[in-house]
C-alpha angles and dihedrals in degrees: 000000000000090000091053091050092048090048090051092050090048091052091050091050091048091052091050092048091050092048094053099040113114111274095025102108124181107239116226132190094276093050089048090050092054090049090053094053126160092019095081114151098180145353117293122265105258139168123248109275110252123166114341138313111269116218129197117270093249092069094059114119141048117304138192106225127203108195121188125185103220102169140018126184134185100202095187099041136166091023096048126021125162118240110263096027093117093046091052090064086080088070095054110126090352111127115226120196130207140139129255130187134208119192143172111283092243093056123113125250109215091193093060133137109320089351094295114138108246138173108271089216142355089218121100114239137045117324136172118265090234098187093050094044095044092051095048094047094046092049092049094053102031102029126254096267091058095057119070100174148331117216133183122209107250090215095050126027088198094068118078134169123202114195115204130188119263093052092291126145136183117201114194124190121183105217103171141015146171137185140184139184110223091178137355091264096045135072130181123192136171131191131186113212130189110215129198116189113194125195112157121284094005130074123191122191132190143143124246128200118199115189117179132182111200121193132179114233108248096216092041110032091180089066129072133200125196141190109212129186125190118196124191119211129184118248121238088252091063114101089225094051096108092042089059091057093212093301125129115261093202134027125191124186121198135186113216130196118191122196122180117255111231112243119217116253 
């Protein structure tokens, strides 16, 4: 009996050692979801978005991003295809560059609501500078003249308004999110965003999932790579909502490379 108990203890210790050896990451639901791509049958299970998304310390700073769309899929085509899917083919395998910034939650955002500097988050920890990032990304894809401003609600970091020329406006509201740390040098996050695109007299609504797996490069820890997937879902107001059955009508997969931007001495 004693031998059996000792053997059981040894097996438990061996399992623990294997789990915590370098390179043996514990897979979570988001990691499993990425592995299952593109066979996504529904949106991910997420928590209600409160406060801001907290990132690991190693992502803090300003980064030059090279984003490349490497795959796009319309799972419900030809019956259901999101507007703009065909136009997005022009971005396939075409690197797009822009800057992003991650700061301490108590930092100020100079591009805040009506130009007033505001805290980017009330949460402690590293968060995305959403106004800065949203502006840089929009300018990279739409061109600087097309983007008038990107503002974040000072009372809620999950609410953002992008003002475009031609009396157009995109209101984005993060409603749910989740994150996990498979290993010390990895971070996975997902956010569900409700989007309202206004162009008088038309209004277009949808939901967007953005799931990103960040990883520090082992041979160059000051660089980061990421696998990012954007999924487009129809809103309940869309006449084809029930026909979609809760599935995404468009999937876009990007490869990201982040290199630190040198700061002046």
